[in-house]
N, C-alpha and C positions, 0 to 999 in steps of 0.2 A: 262505706262512704266515710268521708271525713266525719261528718256528723250524721250524716246518714250512715256516712262513714259508715251494717249489712249484713243460701245453703245449697246443698247439693243433692245427693240422691241415694238411693234406696237399695233394698235387698229383695231378691226375687225368690230364692228358695226358702220359703217360710219355715220349713222344718229345721233350719239350721240356727234359728235364733229364738231366744226366750227373754222377754222384757221383764226385768225385775222391778216391780212397783213397790219400793220400800216406803214406809211411812215418812211423812214430811218431818224434817228436823228443825228445831229452833236455831236461829243464828246466834243465840245467846248460849254458846257452848264453851266447853273447856278446851284449853290448848291440847294439840295432839300429843300422843304419847310416843316419843321417839324410841322407846324401848320395846315396842311391839316386835315380837320375835321373827325370825326367818325360818322358813320351812326346811325340809330335808335337803341335803346336799348343797347347803348354802343359799338356796333360793326360798323366797317367801311362798307360802301356800296361797291359793286364790283367796281363801277367806281372810288371810292376813293382809294381802294386798288391798282387798276391799275395805277392811277395817282401817288400815293406815291411811288410805286415800280419803275416806269419809271423815276421819278425825282431823286430817290436815285441812280439808275444805272448811269444816266447821270452825276450826281455830282461826283460819284466815278471814272468814266472815265476821267473826267477833272482833278481830284486831283492826280490820279496815272498815267496819260499820257497813257491811253489805246487807241491804234489806232482804233480798231473795236471790236464789241461785239454783240453776239446774245443772246436773252432772250426768253425762252418759259415758260409759266405758264399755267398749266391746273388746274382748280379749280372747284370743285363741278360738275365734269363731263363735263365741258366746257373749250375750249381753250380761255382764256381771254387775253393772250398776246402771239404773235409769231412775233417777231420784230427784226430788225437789227439796230445797232447804229454805227455811226462813219464811218470809211473808210477801204477799203480793203488794201490800200497801204498808209503808213504813209506820211502825207504831201500832199496827193492828194485828195482833197474834191470832185473830179468828179468820184470817185470810191466808191460809197456808199455801205455799208453793208445793205442787205435787209433780209427779212424772208427766202429767197431762197438761200442766200449765203452759200457756203460750207466751213466749218471749220473742221480741223482735231479734232477728239474727243479723241485721245489717247487711254488710257486703258478702256474707256467706251466701246471700241470694245470687251473687255472681257465679257461684258454682252451679246452681240450678240453671242459670241462663247458659252457661258453657255446656251443660249437659243437654240442653235443648239443641244447640248446634251439633253436639256429639251425635245425637240421634239422627240428624239429617246426614251427617257424615256416614254413620253406620248403615243408613238406608241407601247410600250411593247418590244422594241428591246434591250434596255439596262436597267439596274437599277443603281441608284446613287452609290450604294456601290459595284458595280461590279469591280473586278480587271481590271486595264487598259489593262493588257496583254491579257485578255479574248477577247477584241475587237480590239486590236492592237498587233497582235502576234509578230511582229518584234521589239517591244519596249524593250529596254535593258537599264539597269543601272549598274554602277560598283558595287553598293550595291545590291547583289542578293536577299537578303531578301526584300528590298524595291521594287525591280523589280517584285517580285512575289505578294506582298500584297498591293502595292499602288492602291487605288481605284480612280474612277472618282471623287468621292466626296472629296477625299484628295486633288486632284489637284484644284478642283473648289473653295475650301475653303482655299487654300494656306497653306496646312498642310502636305506637302510632305518632302522628304529629301533634296530638293533643297532650298538653303538658299536665303536670301533677295538679289535680283539683281545679283545673281551669274550667270556667263556666258554671261551677256549682252554685254560684250565688242566686241563680234563678229559682231554685227549688223551693226554699222556704217562703218566697214571696208570691208564688203562683203566677209567674210572668207569662207562662203559656198554659193553654187549656188542656194540653195532652202531651204525652211523651213524644208522639210523632211530630207535633208542631215544634217542640223544642229542637228535635234533631233536624228538621227541615231548615231551621234557622242557623245551623252550623255552616251553611253556605255563606253566611255573612260574618263568620268568626275568623278573624285574622290570627293564624297560628304563627309561632316563631321557631318551633322545633322542626328539624328535618325529619323525614320518615325514617324509622328504625334507628333513632339516635340512642336507644337504650330504654330501660324501664322507667316509666313515669306513670304514677297512679292516677288514672283518669276515669271517673265514673261515667263520663260520656261515652267511652269505648263500649261499655256494656249496654248503655241505652241504645246505641246503634245496633248492637247484636240483637237486642230485643225486637227492634224493628225488622231485622232480617228474618227472625223467626215468624213474626206476624205476616210479613209479605209472602213467605214461602208456604205457610200453613193456612192462611186465611182465617186465623183466629188470634186472640190475644196471646202474648207470650206465656202468661200464666195458665191460661186454659190449655195450651199445648203441653206445658209441663204437667199439669194436673192429669190430663187424660193419658199421657204417655208414661208417666212415672208414679204419681201419687196414688191414683185410683187402683192400678194393678197391684201395687205393693202395700196397700192398706195404710197409707200415710194420711189418715183422716184428721190428724191434728196439725196440719200444715196449711197455711192460708197466705194468699197474696197480699192482703191488706187487712188492717184491724177491723174494718166494717164487715168483713166476711166471716170473722171468727164466730163460731157457734158454741165454743166451749169455754174453758177456763182461762181467761185473759188477764195477764198481769198488768198492773200499772207500772209506769216508769218513774225514775227519780234522777236528780242531779245532785252531786255532792261536791263540797269544797272544804278542805280541812276538817273532815269528819262531820260536817253539817249537811244533812240531806234536806232538799226541798222536794215537794211532791206530796202525795202521789199524783201523777198526771195520767188521766184517763185517755187511752190511745184512740178512743172512738169520738173524742171531742176536740175542738180546736184548742191546743195548748202549745207550749214551747217544745213539746215532744212530737208535734205534727211534722211529718216529712214534707208534705206539700199541701197547701190549702185548696188546690184546684183538681188534683188527681191523686188517688191513694196508691197507685201501683208504680213502682220503679224497678225496672229490670236490673238496676244496679244495687238495690238494697231495701226492698219493702217487705220481704217474706217474714212470717212469724211461724214458729214451730215449737215443739215440746221435746223433752228428754226422750220420751218414747219414740217419737218419729225420727229424731236425730240418731238414735241407735240404729234404726233401720237404714238410714242413710249411710252410716258407717259400715254396716254389713255390705251394702251395695257397692260402695267404693272399694272396700277390701277384697270383694269378690269380682272386681273388675267388670261390673255391669252385668253379671251373669243373670239370665232370665229375661232380660229386656234387650240388651245390646248383643248382637250376634258375635262381634269380635272383641276379645279382651284388649286388643291393641288400642281401642278408642280411649278407654280410661287410662291405659298405660301412657298414651300420648299426652293426655291432660295432666298427668302427675309427673311428667318428665320436665326437667328444666329446659326452657327455650331461650330465655334472656337472662344473662348473668347480672346479678345485683351489684352495683357499685356503691350503694348505700342502702339503708333501711328506711327510707323516706324521711323520717324525722331525726335519725341519728346515723352516724357513720357506720360502716360495716364492722369496724373494730369494736363497736359497742354491741355486737350481737349477743354477748353474754347477758345483757340486761333483760333479754327475753327468755333467758334460760337455755339459749343455744350453746352448743359446744363447737364453735367455729374457729378455725385456725387459718389465717390467710395463706400460709405456705402449704396447706394440705387439703383445704376444703374449697368447694365451689357452692355458693348459694344462688339459686336461680329462681325465676318465676315460671310456673307452669301455665296451662290454659285454664283460667278460672281458679287458680291457686296462687297465693302470694309467694310461697316458698317451696322449694324442692331441693333436697341435698342431704348428705349424711351428717346432719348437724344436731341430731338429738342423741347425745351420748354416743355418737359414732354410728348410729343406726340410720338406715334409709328412712326418709321422712318427707312428708308434704303437709301443707296446712293452708288454711284460709281464714284470715281475721275478719271481723265484722263489728262496726260500731254504728249506733244511731245517736240521736240527741239524748236518749235516756236509757240505753241498754248497751252492753258490751258482750261480744261473743269471741271465744278463742277455741281452736281445735288443733289436733295433731294426729297424724297417722304414721304408723310404722308397718308397712305391708308384710315384711318378712316375719314379724311376730304376731300378725293378725290383731294389731292393736289400733284402736281408734278412740280418742278422748275428745269430748266436746263439753265445754263449760259456757254458761251464759249467766250474766247477772243483770238485775233490773235497776242498775244505777250506773251513770257515767260520771266519772270524776272530772271536775274542772282542774286540770293539772297541766303544768308546763311540759311540752313534749320533751321526752328524754329523762324526766324525773322518775323516781322509784314508784310514785303513785300511778303514773301513766302506764306502768307495766305490771300492775297487780295480777291481772288475769293471765297474762303471758307466763309469769313465774309459776302460777298455780298449775297451768296446763303442763309445763315442763316437769314440775315436781311430780304430779300424778302420773305422767308417762314414765318417769324414772322409777316410781314404785312398781309399776307393772313390768318394767324391763329389768327388774332385780338389780337396780343400781344400789350400791351399798348406802346405808344410812348416812355414813360420814360424807360420802360424795354428794348425796342429795342435799345435805345441809350446807356443804361447802359451795355448791353451785348456786343454791338459793341465796346465801348471804353475799356471795360475790356479785350476783346480779344487783342486789340492793346497794352494796358498797360502790360499785362502778357508777350506778345511776346517781347516787348522792354526790359523788365527786364530779360527775358530768353536769348535773343540773339539780341543785339542792331543792327539796320540796318546800323549804321554809321561805322561799322567795315568792311564792304565789300570794296574790292579793285577791280575796274573794269579793265579788261584786256586792257593794253595800246595799244596793236596791234589792237584788234577788235573795241574797243570803243574810242580809241584816235588816230588811224591812224598811230601809231608808227611802223616803219619798224622793222622786226625781226633782220635784219642784223646790226651788230655793225661795224661802219667804222674802217677799218684797222685790223679787227679780222677775220681770216680765219682758216679753218681746215688744219693743217700741212699735207704735202704729206705723211709723215711717218704714221700719224694716219689713213689717208685714206686707205693706203695699209693694215694696221693691222686690220681694221674693215671689209673689204670686205669679204663676205662669207654668209653661210646659218646658221640661228639661230633657235633653237627649244625651245619651251616653257619648262621651267624647271619644273614647278609645274604640268601642265596639258598638256603634249605633244600631247596626242591623241585627245584633244578637241581644244586647241588654235592653234596647228599646228606650222607652221614655219613663219619666217620673213627673208627677204634677203636684204643684203647690196651690192650694185653694184656701179660701176663708170659709169657715163653718161657724157662724155666729162670731164670737170673738177669738175663736181658736184658729191657729194656722195649721193646716193639715197637709201632710206629705203622703202621697199615694205612689206606691211602686208595685206593679203587678196588681193583685187584688187586695193588697194590704194597705189600709188607709188609717193612719194614726196621727195624733197631734205632735207638733214640734214644741218642745219645752225649753224655756230660756235657761241659760247658765250664767255665771258671772263673767264669762268671756263672750262678748257680743258677736264673735264670729263662730261660735260653737253652740249647737243645740243638741238636745236629746230627743231622739225619735222614740216615742212610747210603744215600741214593739217588743214582743217577748220571743226572742230567737236566741237559742244557745245559752240562756242564763247569763247573758252579758249585756250591759247597757250599750246601746248603739248611739254613737255620737255622729252628728252631721256637721261638717265644717263648711263654712261659706267663704268664698273668695269673690272679689270683684263686686261687692254689694252696691257700690256707687257707680257701676258701669251699666251699660245696656244689656250686658251678657254675663250676669253673675253665674257662679257654678256652685253645685252642691256635691260633696263627696261623703258617701255613707258606707262604702265597703271597698276594701282592697285597692285603695288609691285610684279608683275609677270615677273621675268627676263626671257629673251630668251638667251640661251647660244650657242655660235658658235660651229658647229659640223664639218665643213669642210671649206676650203678656196678655192674660185674660183676667180682668178685674171683676 
């Protein structure tokens, strides 16, 4: 998810894997030694690959102030690394990250959800190109053509009428009591894209798929995943929500210009909370460990053997279905920022089913991957089936960075470098690819233009001494406000008086409005995304003033309640 911004599955033939539980390593490490030798016949030995990858990861953690990280590498059908590094809580060296430590994996959850649909396909209960409505009769869209013809495959490949990140604003405020209620309200969401207009990253696509699974199986989407995949494959360190975690749970962090805030306890209401009303999101709530993600890699690389009857199911998932025209936040020509080797005249980069990328873009090898971010964690992975290679990294910090900057691609570069180590890419090419990624990003969007939020990262109070909201303004603003653009989806916000404080409530979140020196701008004292949320007021002296507090979506007062 964007901030939720979010894994897949498992391995059946247990005899083929061995999880290496190496000791935790401190992030306060020395730079990696680029002189590590190469093995016989010009290739590195497995021990050399392992040592070089670990040294590189440790050096990157030190350089970029990453509190904790997990690394899983499956290579040639063996788990060669399943390890934790650093600490679960910044500044506390007595909370080491291990191979069993749980990190949020963000939108890698979508791979799990896709595998839920894959099992229904494998069992002959659905087909990829079935209309969604065939298996979820209550599914409705404002666009009735799209409602009738949108297929499961359209949702899986991000090729529906739902635009990039549309509708995501509801999650952190708990506008709806359940995932189902949110999806039912899509009937009132006016879309602007035609069906199958191309790739557009929508979390709502996978929320719909979660409801398909629940309708078809008469159980929650996660319980179906658990009974179908996790339990049979021994993935006992994977959970659908933080409250279910029975093991070693990492805290999350947010960073800006090497300044970390946190730790944030995932079991308590903090700015790292995905939703205050329900903890499960089919688009991005799963937590897992390096141990379990190694099992997932085996499962994918073995094309579902042991659970899925046909290897074609995973093959279909990892095949490109919708060609990328951009990379969401940067143009396709900037693919090298992620460490991809993409050439517009010779490569195609496409989206699979539950995978962001599929194509020969990892040093020319066959490749697929699924990214995942939440408010306080980042996950990146990559797979090269022809080499039996799967690499998964996750870090317990999200950087507040301008999209397209070098900082925003830290884990992408690390993923590609580690994959290159195991693909026997020469040291000179590894270093050239890595530095090219940084140079291109710096030219595209310099890191030094970021301004860290003074409240969250500098401890500056929101209140300005001597500046208050006038009593007249408070009286004028009290009332109920309805979303102007999407009233049936975004619903209402209310402004009330609580003592002398002017309170704004949206969803279940109710916090005071704080005055600024601009009498048409207030600060809403919520902690979402480590960014101060401003509320702008228009038409204060009219009978229908409006408030705008996200994405240019004004809420207009409909009645006054004093």
